[in-house]
PABA-465370 format. One line per field, with one value per residue (C-alpha): chain; residue in three letters; x, y, z. Coordinates in steps of 0.25 Angstrom, whole numbers, plus 5000, padded with zeros to 4 digits. Layout:
<recs>
unit	A:...
code	ala:...
u	X:...
v	Y:...
w	Z:...
</recs>
This chain:
<recs>
unit	A:A:A:A:A:A:A:A:A:A:A:A:A:A:A:A:A:A:A:A:A:A:A:A:A:A:A:A:A:A:A:A:A:A:A:A:A:A:A:A:A:A:A:A:A:A:A:A:A:A:A:A:A:A:A:A:A:A:A:A:A:A:A:A:A:A:A:A:A:A:A:A:A:A:A:A:A:A:A:A:A:A:A:A:A:A:A:A:A:A:A:A:A:A:A:A:A:A:A:A:A:A:A:A:A:A:A:A:A:A:A:A:A:A:A:A:A:A:A:A:A:A:A:A:A:A:A:A:A:A:A:A:A:A:A:A:A:A:A:A:A:A:A:A:A:A:A:A:A:A:A:A:A:A:A:A:A:A:A:A:A:A:A:A:A:A:A:A:A:A:A:A:A:A:A:A:A:A:A:A:A:A:A:A:A:A:A:A:A:A:A:A:A:A:A:A:A:A:A:A:A:A:A:A:A:A:A:A:A:A:A:A:A:A:A:A:A:A:A:A:A:A:A:A:A:A:A:A:A:A:A:A:A:A:A:A:A:A:A:A:A:A:A:A:A:A:A:A:A:A:A:A:A:A:A:A:A:A:A:A:A:A:A:A:A:A:A:A:A:A:A:A:A:A:A:A:A:A:A:A:A:A:A:A:A:A:A:A:A:A:A:A:A:A:A:A:A:A:A:A:A:A:A:A:A:A:A:A:A:A:A:A:A:A:A:A:A:A:A:A:A:A:A:A:A:A:A:A:A:A:A:A:A:A:A:A:A:A:A:A:A:A:A:A:A:A:A:A:A:A:A:A:A:A:A:A:A:A:A:A:A:A:A:A:A:A:A:A:A:A:A:A:A:A:A:A:A:A:A:A:A:A:A:A:A:A:A:A:A:A:A:A:A:A:A:A:A:A:A:A:A:A:A:A:A:A:A:A:A:A:A:A:A:A:A:A:A:A
code	met:phe:ala:arg:arg:tyr:trp:phe:val:arg:ser:thr:phe:leu:ala:ala:ala:leu:ala:ala:gly:ala:ala:glu:thr:arg:ala:gln:asp:gln:ser:leu:asp:ala:tyr:lys:ile:leu:arg:ser:leu:gln:phe:val:gln:asp:ser:leu:val:leu:gly:asp:his:ser:ala:ser:asp:leu:gln:arg:tyr:leu:leu:asp:ser:leu:asp:lys:arg:leu:arg:ser:ala:asp:asn:gly:thr:leu:ala:asp:thr:arg:asn:ala:asp:ala:val:phe:val:tyr:val:met:ser:gly:gly:asn:pro:ala:thr:leu:asn:phe:leu:ala:ser:arg:asp:thr:gln:gly:tyr:leu:asp:ala:arg:val:val:asn:val:leu:gln:lys:tyr:leu:asp:gly:arg:gly:gly:gln:val:ala:thr:ser:ile:ala:ser:leu:ser:gln:glu:tyr:gln:gly:ser:pro:ile:gly:pro:tyr:leu:asn:leu:val:ala:gly:asn:val:asn:tyr:pro:thr:asp:pro:thr:ala:ala:leu:ile:phe:tyr:asp:arg:thr:arg:ile:asp:ala:pro:gly:thr:ile:leu:glu:glu:ala:ala:leu:arg:arg:ser:ile:val:ala:ser:ala:ser:leu:lys:asp:val:asp:arg:ala:phe:gly:tyr:ser:val:arg:tyr:ala:arg:arg:phe:leu:his:ser:pro:tyr:ala:ser:gln:phe:ala:asp:leu:phe:val:asp:leu:ala:val:thr:ser:ala:pro:gly:leu:gly:his:asp:arg:val:ser:glu:val:ala:asp:leu:met:asp:pro:asp:arg:ala:gln:glu:leu:tyr:leu:arg:ile:ser:arg:leu:ala:thr:leu:lys:gly:lys:tyr:asp:leu:ala:ser:tyr:thr:ala:glu:glu:ala:arg:lys:leu:asn:asp:val:leu:ser:gly:lys:gly:arg:thr:leu:leu:pro:gly:leu:tyr:glu:his:ile:ala:lys:val:pro:ser:ser:asn:val:ser:gln:val:val:asp:gln:leu:ser:ser:ile:ser:arg:glu:gly:leu:ser:asp:arg:asp:arg:ala:leu:leu:asp:ala:ala:gln:arg:val:gly:glu:glu:ile:val:arg:pro:val:asp:ile:ser:gly:ser:ser:glu:asp:thr:pro:thr:pro:asp:gly:ser:thr:arg:thr:ala:asp:ala:lys:pro:asp:pro:thr:thr:ala:gly:ser:val:val:pro:asn:ala:ala:thr:ala:thr:asn:ala:ala:val:asp:asp:phe:val:thr:gln:gly:arg:asn:lys:leu:gly:glu:ile:asp:ser:leu:leu:ala:lys:glu:ile:gly:gly:arg
u	4905:4908:4921:4926:4922:4929:4942:4941:4939:4950:4959:4956:4958:4971:4977:4974:4978:4991:4995:4993:5000:5012:5013:5013:5023:5033:5031:5032:5041:5050:5038:5028:5027:5030:5018:5009:5016:5014:4999:4998:5006:4996:4984:4990:4994:4980:4974:4982:4978:4963:4964:4970:4982:4985:4991:5003:5012:5009:5012:5027:5027:5023:5033:5044:5039:5038:5052:5058:5050:5055:5070:5070:5062:5069:5071:5062:5050:5050:5046:5032:5028:5019:5032:5039:5027:5028:5042:5037:5025:5033:5042:5031:5023:5034:5044:5059:5065:5078:5070:5067:5081:5085:5075:5078:5093:5090:5080:5089:5077:5070:5057:5056:5053:5066:5059:5050:5062:5069:5057:5054:5069:5070:5056:5060:5073:5067:5070:5056:5056:5066:5056:5044:5042:5046:5036:5025:5027:5029:5016:5009:5015:5012:4997:4988:5000:5002:5013:5005:4998:5011:5019:5008:5009:5024:5023:5014:5024:5035:5027:5021:5033:5033:5020:5008:4998:5005:5006:4991:4989:4998:4991:4977:4982:4987:4973:4966:4974:4975:4962:4961:4976:4987:4991:4978:4980:4994:4989:4978:4987:4997:4986:4982:4996:4998:4984:4987:5000:4993:4983:4972:4963:4951:4960:4967:4953:4948:4960:4958:4943:4947:4958:4949:4938:4948:4960:4958:4962:4976:4988:4992:4979:4986:4994:4981:4975:4988:4986:4971:4974:4984:4975:4963:4971:4982:4976:4973:4962:4957:4950:4938:4930:4920:4931:4939:4926:4923:4936:4934:4920:4927:4934:4930:4927:4941:4949:4940:4941:4956:4957:4948:4957:4970:4964:4959:4973:4981:4971:4972:4988:4986:4976:4964:4955:4942:4946:4952:4939:4930:4939:4939:4924:4923:4932:4924:4911:4918:4920:4905:4910:4924:4929:4942:4945:4956:4946:4936:4946:4954:4942:4939:4954:4956:4943:4947:4961:4956:4947:4959:4961:4946:4939:4934:4948:4945:4934:4943:4954:4945:4940:4955:4957:4946:4952:4958:4972:4969:4968:4975:4989:5001:5000:4986:4989:5000:4989:4980:4990:4995:4980:4978:4990:4986:4972:4976:4986:4975:4965:4976:4974:4983:4990:4988:4988:5003:5010:5017:5030:5039:5035:5045:5042:5046:5059:5064:5061:5050:5038:5029:5014:5009:5017:5009:5014:5019:5010:5020:5030:5031:5026:5018:5004:4997:4989:4975:4970:4962:4975:4983:4974:4972:4987:4989:4978:4984:4998:4994:4986:4998:5007:4997:4996:5011:5012:5002:5010:5023:5016:5010:5024:5031:5021:5018:5028:5023:5009:5002:4992:4977
v	5050:5058:5051:5055:5069:5069:5064:5074:5086:5081:5079:5092:5099:5091:5095:5110:5110:5103:5111:5124:5117:5113:5127:5132:5122:5126:5141:5139:5127:5134:5138:5127:5118:5104:5099:5107:5100:5087:5089:5091:5078:5070:5075:5071:5057:5055:5059:5049:5037:5042:5042:5055:5049:5063:5067:5058:5068:5078:5068:5068:5083:5085:5075:5082:5095:5091:5085:5098:5106:5097:5097:5112:5116:5122:5112:5121:5118:5104:5111:5111:5097:5097:5098:5088:5078:5082:5076:5063:5062:5066:5054:5044:5049:5045:5056:5056:5049:5057:5069:5064:5061:5075:5082:5073:5076:5091:5090:5095:5100:5087:5091:5078:5066:5058:5045:5047:5051:5038:5029:5035:5034:5020:5017:5024:5017:5003:5001:5002:4989:4996:5006:4998:5001:5015:5019:5012:5020:5033:5030:5029:5042:5050:5045:5056:5065:5068:5057:5047:5039:5039:5033:5023:5019:5018:5010:5000:4998:4996:4986:4978:4968:4963:4966:4968:4969:4981:4987:4986:4994:5005:5005:5006:5018:5024:5022:5028:5040:5043:5039:5042:5045:5038:5033:5025:5020:5014:5009:5001:4994:4991:4986:4976:4970:4969:4962:4952:4949:4946:4937:4946:4946:4953:4965:4965:4965:4976:4985:4982:4986:4999:5002:4999:5008:5020:5019:5012:5024:5025:5023:5012:5004:4994:4990:4988:4979:4971:4969:4965:4955:4948:4948:4943:4931:4927:4931:4919:4918:4923:4936:4931:4934:4944:4952:4953:4959:4968:4975:4975:4981:4993:4995:5001:4989:4991:4990:4979:4970:4972:4967:4955:4952:4953:4944:4934:4933:4932:4922:4913:4913:4909:4898:4905:4902:4905:4919:4920:4916:4925:4938:4935:4934:4947:4954:4948:4954:4968:4967:4973:4986:4986:4987:4982:4968:4965:4967:4958:4946:4946:4942:4930:4927:4926:4919:4908:4906:4904:4893:4885:4875:4873:4860:4866:4869:4866:4876:4886:4884:4886:4899:4904:4901:4910:4922:4932:4936:4950:4960:4952:4956:4948:4944:4939:4932:4924:4920:4916:4907:4901:4898:4891:4883:4878:4875:4867:4859:4856:4851:4843:4828:4822:4809:4799:4786:4785:4782:4771:4779:4775:4783:4785:4778:4783:4775:4781:4769:4769:4760:4760:4765:4751:4745:4741:4748:4740:4743:4739:4750:4763:4774:4765:4770:4776:4789:4789:4798:4808:4810:4812:4822:4830:4831:4836:4847:4852:4852:4860:4870:4872:4874:4883:4892:4893:4897:4908:4913:4913:4920:4930:4933:4935:4945:4952:4963:4965:4969:4974:4965:4967
w	4994:5007:5008:4994:4997:5010:5004:4992:5002:5011:4999:4994:5007:5010:4996:4998:5013:5011:4999:5007:5019:5010:5005:5019:5024:5013:5016:5031:5032:5043:5052:5050:5063:5061:5068:5058:5046:5053:5054:5039:5038:5047:5040:5026:5032:5038:5024:5017:5025:5024:5009:5004:4996:4990:5003:5001:4994:5005:5016:5010:5009:5023:5029:5021:5026:5040:5040:5035:5045:5057:5052:5050:5062:5074:5086:5094:5086:5093:5106:5100:5104:5091:5083:5091:5089:5074:5073:5079:5071:5058:5059:5063:5050:5040:5043:5042:5054:5052:5055:5069:5071:5067:5076:5088:5086:5087:5098:5110:5118:5118:5111:5104:5114:5113:5116:5104:5096:5100:5098:5084:5080:5083:5076:5064:5063:5064:5078:5084:5092:5101:5106:5106:5121:5121:5110:5117:5129:5121:5113:5126:5131:5118:5117:5113:5108:5093:5092:5100:5088:5080:5092:5094:5079:5080:5093:5086:5075:5084:5093:5082:5078:5093:5099:5089:5100:5106:5092:5090:5103:5098:5084:5091:5099:5086:5079:5091:5092:5077:5070:5055:5053:5047:5060:5062:5047:5050:5064:5058:5047:5057:5067:5056:5055:5070:5072:5061:5067:5080:5072:5078:5065:5071:5075:5062:5055:5064:5060:5045:5046:5052:5042:5030:5036:5038:5029:5016:5008:5015:5006:5016:5014:5005:5017:5024:5012:5013:5028:5027:5015:5024:5036:5028:5022:5032:5045:5055:5058:5045:5043:5037:5025:5032:5037:5024:5018:5029:5026:5011:5013:5019:5005:4992:4982:4975:4988:4993:4980:4981:4995:4992:4980:4988:5000:4989:4983:4996:5001:4989:4990:5005:5002:5008:4997:5004:5008:4994:4987:4996:4994:4979:4978:4986:4977:4965:4970:4970:4955:4954:4959:4953:4939:4932:4926:4936:4947:4940:4938:4951:4961:4951:4950:4965:4967:4958:4963:4977:4972:4966:4977:4978:4973:4960:4955:4940:4939:4946:4936:4925:4931:4933:4918:4914:4922:4912:4915:4909:4920:4930:4936:4934:4949:4947:4934:4941:4952:4941:4934:4947:4951:4938:4939:4953:4949:4936:4945:4955:4944:4936:4938:4948:4943:4954:4945:4943:4930:4923:4926:4938:4951:4962:4976:4990:4990:4977:4968:4957:4953:4942:4943:4941:4952:4965:4977:4989:5001:5011:5005:5012:5003:4994:4997:4985:4989:4984:4973:4982:4991:4979:4973:4985:4988:4974:4975:4988:4982:4970:4979:4988:4976:4970:4982:4983:4969:4970:4982:4974:4963:4972:4979:4965:4960:4973:4969:4955:4956:4969:4976:4972
</recs>
């Protein structure tokens, strides 16, 4: 209750303050210092990642206002280091890179640090790898300054492709210097990626917990969910059931169930049926506090699909047949159809007795089913029934898993993942 009241008061205050600020900005566009507009922009961006999505339009407005102010300002305004810093923070906050080029070309007095200008120009132009050493040095020099956390975040991005370990150091510095901000939010997401690439599952999990505790209402939280689902299913060594639930427990029931379902679905496609069954069951338990037919059906759907390769396939096939397609997306109907086909193929009797028709032999000739094989001839050994049956089951499971993967790829762009 307190959290809701806090966000209501914060949103109300933000709307009123920014409406007044917007009017002031329009009225004093030629006199308002750039750094003052920047402060409003930073407040709005931090509010966004903390859950106030109503500030999205205002963010665009402030970026545009700051851009116009910087381009129209007298070059002497950059003598104030707060305005010079505002230039750098602006372009590292989603601003127009061309504005940096424009201002740098006019800066005959050297108010803008030419080293920072060069690093950012190359980074924004997609050539960050060329300045990895330079930006590491600059981020150290500017530690504690207004642009320090931004430079650390950029340094992490630049170093990640070649040195994820170094990137993590820069991301950690960003989080320490800018807690509760859009910079910490971005650093946490990227730290999960860097840790996973190093196969440091413990560290990736730690960052995931921090993110779930602080930024679940960020507009970028869906990217975090993608990262965590992949971490839970594909990481080696595995993340484990308890850790999956620890992160899900930090979410509201709706988000938690969605996370469980997505993990269950991907785990099924990857052949990790124990994880798929566990997360499907956890999702089903959350039905008690959720409503909606689709939500009711999906946990059971994924739970049954995960059990297709089990020893009790006949019962699973019957359970799949009883699931109503009403309320399922096209994507999940395709999964259900594929699972049923695989299950039906597994339980279909395998003909190992031969037939009266001629069958091919290894040398390309034929022999009838009642002909006795020559034990001295290569390739004449007849496999026993158990071996034939197990081979058939393995083959069908493998083909079925591939079929599910193909269907998932084809439908991935049609309907968003659950």
